[in-house]
C-alpha positions as CSV (number, residue, x, y, z in Angstrom):
1,M,0.2,-0.1,0.0
2,I,1.5,3.4,-0.9
3,I,1.7,5.6,1.8
4,P,1.1,9.5,0.8
5,K,3.1,12.0,3.2
6,S,1.8,14.9,4.4
7,S,4.0,18.5,3.7
8,E,5.1,18.1,7.4
9,E,6.5,14.7,7.0
10,I,7.8,15.8,3.3
11,E,9.8,18.0,5.3
12,L,11.3,15.6,7.7
13,L,12.3,13.2,5.0
14,R,14.0,16.0,3.0
15,E,16.0,16.6,6.1
16,S,17.1,13.0,6.4
17,A,17.9,13.0,2.8
18,L,20.0,16.2,3.2
19,I,22.0,14.4,5.9
20,V,22.8,11.5,3.4
21,S,23.6,14.3,0.7
22,K,25.9,16.0,3.0
23,T,27.3,13.0,4.2
24,L,28.2,12.2,0.4
25,G,29.6,15.5,-0.3
26,M,32.1,15.3,2.8
27,L,33.2,11.7,1.7
28,A,33.9,13.1,-1.9
29,P,37.0,14.4,-1.5
30,E,38.7,11.5,0.6
31,I,37.4,9.0,-2.1
32,K,41.2,8.4,-3.7
33,P,43.8,5.6,-4.1
34,G,45.1,4.2,-0.8
35,V,41.8,4.9,1.3
36,T,39.6,1.7,2.6
37,T,36.3,1.6,2.3
38,L,36.0,1.0,6.1
39,Q,37.8,4.1,6.6
40,L,35.2,6.0,4.9
41,D,32.3,4.1,6.3
42,K,33.9,5.0,9.7
43,L,34.1,8.7,8.6
44,A,30.7,8.5,7.5
45,E,28.9,7.1,10.7
46,E,30.8,10.1,12.8
47,F,29.4,12.4,10.2
48,I,25.7,11.4,10.5
49,R,25.6,11.0,14.2
50,D,27.3,14.4,14.7
51,H,24.4,15.7,12.7
52,G,21.6,14.4,15.1
53,A,20.6,11.1,12.9
54,V,21.7,7.5,13.3
55,P,23.2,5.4,10.2
56,G,20.1,3.9,8.3
57,F,21.8,0.8,7.3
58,L,23.8,-0.1,10.2
59,G,21.7,-3.2,11.6
60,L,19.1,-2.9,9.1
61,Y,18.4,-6.5,7.8
62,D,21.6,-7.2,9.9
63,F,23.8,-5.2,7.9
64,P,27.0,-4.9,9.6
65,N,27.9,-1.1,8.4
66,S,26.6,2.2,7.6
67,L,27.7,2.3,4.2
68,C,27.0,-0.2,1.1
69,M,30.3,0.2,-0.6
70,S,30.2,-1.6,-3.9
71,P,33.6,-1.1,-6.2
72,N,33.8,-1.9,-9.9
73,A,31.8,-5.3,-10.8
74,Q,29.8,-5.1,-7.4
75,V,26.5,-3.8,-8.0
76,V,25.4,-3.0,-4.5
77,H,25.1,-4.1,-1.1
78,G,29.1,-4.3,-0.7
79,I,30.5,-4.7,2.8
80,P,33.0,-2.0,3.5
81,N,36.5,-3.5,4.4
82,N,40.2,-3.0,4.5
83,N,41.1,-3.5,0.6
84,P,42.6,-0.2,-0.2
85,L,40.7,1.8,-3.4
86,Q,43.0,1.7,-6.2
87,E,43.6,4.2,-9.2
88,G,41.1,3.5,-11.8
89,D,38.3,2.1,-9.6
90,I,34.8,3.3,-9.5
91,I,32.9,2.7,-6.4
92,S,29.3,2.9,-5.4
93,I,28.5,4.8,-2.1
94,D,24.7,4.0,-1.0
95,C,23.6,5.9,2.5
96,G,21.1,6.1,4.6
97,A,20.1,8.2,7.7
98,L,17.2,8.1,10.1
99,K,16.3,11.4,12.0
100,N,12.8,12.0,13.4
101,G,11.8,8.9,12.7
102,F,12.2,9.0,8.9
103,Y,14.4,7.6,6.1
104,G,16.8,9.3,3.9
105,D,18.5,6.9,1.4
106,H,20.7,8.1,-1.6
107,A,23.7,6.8,-3.5
108,Y,26.4,8.0,-6.0
109,T,29.1,6.2,-8.0
110,F,32.2,7.9,-7.7
111,A,35.7,7.4,-9.9
112,V,38.8,7.0,-8.0
113,G,41.4,9.1,-10.0
114,T,41.2,8.7,-13.4
115,I,38.9,6.0,-15.0
116,A,39.1,4.4,-18.5
117,P,36.5,6.3,-21.1
118,E,34.1,3.5,-21.4
119,V,33.6,3.2,-17.4
120,E,33.4,7.2,-17.5
121,E,30.5,6.7,-20.3
122,L,28.5,3.9,-18.1
123,L,28.5,6.4,-15.2
124,K,27.6,9.5,-17.2
125,V,24.6,7.0,-18.7
126,T,23.5,5.8,-15.5
127,K,23.0,9.3,-13.9
128,E,21.3,10.6,-16.9
129,S,18.7,7.6,-17.0
130,L,18.1,8.6,-13.3
131,Y,16.8,12.0,-14.6
132,E,15.0,10.4,-17.4
133,G,13.3,8.2,-14.6
134,I,12.5,10.9,-12.5
135,R,10.7,13.2,-15.2
136,E,8.3,10.1,-15.6
137,F,7.5,10.3,-11.7
138,K,4.6,12.6,-12.3
139,A,0.7,12.9,-11.8
140,G,-1.3,10.3,-14.2
141,N,2.1,8.4,-14.6
142,R,2.4,4.7,-13.1
143,V,5.8,2.9,-11.9
144,G,6.1,1.2,-15.3
145,D,6.4,4.7,-17.1
146,V,9.3,5.5,-14.8
147,G,11.0,1.9,-15.4
148,Y,10.4,1.9,-19.2
149,A,12.5,5.7,-19.3
150,I,15.2,4.4,-17.4
151,Q,15.4,1.0,-19.5
152,K,15.1,2.6,-23.0
153,Y,17.8,5.1,-22.1
154,T,20.2,2.6,-21.4
155,E,19.6,-0.4,-23.5
156,D,19.3,1.8,-26.5
157,R,23.3,2.6,-25.3
158,G,23.8,-1.0,-25.0
159,Y,24.2,-1.6,-21.3
160,G,22.9,-4.1,-19.1
161,V,19.7,-3.0,-16.5
162,V,19.7,-5.3,-13.6
163,R,15.9,-6.9,-12.8
164,E,16.5,-8.5,-9.6
165,L,17.0,-5.1,-7.4
166,V,14.8,-2.4,-7.5
167,G,14.1,1.2,-6.0
168,H,11.4,1.6,-3.5
169,G,9.0,3.9,-1.7
170,L,10.3,5.8,1.2
171,G,9.3,7.2,4.6
172,K,9.1,5.6,8.4
173,T,10.7,2.3,7.3
174,M,13.3,2.3,4.7
175,H,11.5,0.2,2.0
176,E,7.6,1.0,1.5
177,D,5.5,0.3,-1.5
178,P,5.7,0.6,-4.5
179,E,8.8,-1.0,-5.4
180,M,10.4,0.8,-8.4
181,P,12.0,-1.2,-11.1
182,N,14.5,0.4,-13.6
183,Y,12.5,-1.7,-16.3
184,G,9.0,-2.0,-17.4
185,K,6.2,-1.2,-19.7
186,R,4.4,2.1,-20.0
187,G,0.9,2.7,-18.2
188,R,1.6,-0.6,-16.1
189,G,1.7,-0.7,-12.3
190,K,0.9,1.3,-9.5
191,K,-0.6,4.5,-10.1
192,F,1.4,7.7,-8.6
193,V,-0.5,9.9,-5.9
194,E,0.5,12.9,-4.6
195,G,2.5,13.1,-1.5
196,M,4.4,9.9,-2.2
197,V,8.0,9.6,-1.8
198,V,10.5,7.2,-3.8
199,A,13.7,6.2,-3.7
200,I,14.6,6.1,-7.9
201,E,18.2,4.4,-8.2
202,P,19.3,3.0,-11.6
203,M,21.7,0.0,-11.3
204,I,23.1,-0.2,-14.6
205,N,25.7,-2.8,-16.2
206,L,28.6,-2.2,-18.7
207,G,28.1,-5.8,-19.6
208,T,25.3,-8.3,-19.2
209,K,22.1,-7.7,-16.7
210,R,22.7,-10.7,-15.1
211,I,24.0,-10.7,-11.6
212,K,25.2,-13.3,-8.7
213,Q,25.6,-13.0,-4.9
214,L,28.8,-13.6,-3.2
215,P,28.6,-16.0,0.1
216,D,28.5,-13.2,2.5
217,G,24.9,-12.9,1.7
218,W,25.0,-9.1,0.8
219,T,27.3,-8.5,-2.3
220,I,25.7,-8.4,-5.5
221,L,28.3,-8.5,-8.4
222,T,27.7,-8.4,-12.1
223,A,27.6,-12.2,-13.5
224,D,30.4,-11.1,-16.2
225,N,32.5,-9.0,-13.9
226,K,32.3,-6.0,-15.8
227,P,31.7,-2.8,-14.0
228,S,28.2,-1.5,-12.7
229,A,27.0,2.2,-12.1
230,H,24.4,3.0,-9.4
231,F,22.7,6.4,-8.6
232,E,20.1,7.2,-6.5
233,H,17.7,10.3,-5.8
234,D,15.0,10.5,-3.0
235,V,12.1,12.2,-4.7
236,A,8.7,13.4,-3.6
237,L,5.5,14.4,-5.9
238,I,4.1,17.3,-4.9
239,D,1.5,19.3,-7.0
240,G,1.6,16.7,-9.5
241,K,5.5,16.9,-10.6
242,P,8.8,15.5,-9.0
243,E,10.6,17.4,-6.5
244,L,14.2,16.0,-5.2
245,L,14.7,15.7,-1.8
246,S,18.2,14.9,-2.1
247,T,20.8,16.5,-3.9
248,F,24.4,15.9,-5.7
249,K,25.1,19.5,-4.8
250,Y,27.4,18.9,-2.1
251,I,29.2,16.3,-4.0
252,Y,29.7,18.7,-6.8
253,E,30.8,21.6,-4.4
254,S,33.6,19.2,-2.8
255,L,34.8,18.1,-6.3
256,K,34.2,21.4,-8.1
257,I,32.1,20.2,-10.5
258,N,29.3,22.6,-12.2
259,S,26.2,21.2,-12.9
260,T,22.6,22.3,-13.6
261,E,21.2,18.9,-13.9
262,E,18.9,19.0,-10.8
263,D,17.5,22.7,-11.4
264,E,14.2,21.6,-13.0
265,F,13.3,19.2,-10.0
266,R,14.2,21.6,-7.5
267,A,12.3,23.6,-5.6
268,K,14.9,24.9,-2.6
269,V,17.9,26.3,-2.8
270,Y,20.3,24.2,-0.2
271,D,22.9,25.9,1.7
């Protein structure tokens, strides 16, 4: 059942989402060759707690850490460890925060130093597909419209769209209805309603769409061991249109990147 949120609840969700956004922005300059994902995880936990929230992933379904850290061929749900990042790696960082009873859940795939051109293009197209999907999150549309937009944009460019892992509704629990697949057919699935909040998160592979899981019970890999990219935003349906609750602004400020990609979805300017 979809649970619409009041304007007050959406603001609480926005607050949690922005804590995650600021956490990713804080981490951005720390992501470089030689740093371990466990070091980044510790920084994130301290930052989240310092901002009056608790890590949303730590202990959720018994996950052992605050961040899902998934380098290279890992799609999602990688567990932080002591292996140092290397030049040319990519790493998806998925972060959650819980404050005032509401969750934020937000992800970005970072380049570690200089990456191969075909991997850089994968990241670019995956992030663009996120916004293609967000544009379809509007009054009168359905879940399949978002999934179709993401699928068409990425498959037309030769990439594999993961089927088994999906976005989701967001609120007082991390995962609410509806599930938000990154594939689908126009006009199919649950209809969007005013006040609903979702996490839209394309998981796109350089090669096959097929995946496998490591024995740790968490880490998801591409079946062909080619790289995978993952980007995620929290989005509310307000006045029939999508509005971002999360932002990549803090990442871009840290990395000195100029971007206007979020402007059409953002009613507020963040400090």
